[in-house]
C-alpha positions, -999 to 999 in steps of 0.1 A, spaced: 583 -507 -4 616 -485 -6 646 -499 -9 683 -480 6 714 -489 -10 741 -479 11 768 -470 -6 808 -472 1 837 -453 -13 860 -475 1 860 -510 21 892 -513 40 886 -548 50 892 -566 23 914 -548 -10 893 -571 -34 866 -543 -33 880 -514 -53 862 -483 -66 852 -493 -98 839 -527 -81 820 -505 -55 808 -485 -80 797 -510 -105 777 -534 -79 759 -499 -75 751 -497 -111 741 -530 -109 715 -528 -85 703 -492 -98 694 -515 -129 676 -545 -117 658 -518 -96 645 -498 -127 638 -531 -146 613 -546 -113 601 -510 -109 615 -507 -77 620 -476 -55 649 -465 -35 675 -443 -16 711 -444 -12 732 -437 16 766 -429 16 798 -419 32 808 -394 11 791 -371 -14 817 -353 -32 830 -386 -48 799 -392 -69 806 -358 -84 835 -372 -97 827 -410 -104 802 -409 -134 774 -385 -146 752 -408 -143 747 -407 -103 724 -432 -90 702 -406 -73 680 -415 -98 667 -449 -93 629 -444 -87 
């Protein structure tokens, strides 16, 4: 099984989903994937934001 996370920088449909909320969602998904030894990949709408968001990029989730 290979899990694919679709990652957004912005969610225009609901202002409650800030960049921080979206980022923390991915962080929690990665933690669970590591906990249960699940492999995965990410799809994202823009590469540039991840360079500035955090040093712990969710690219390493396998």
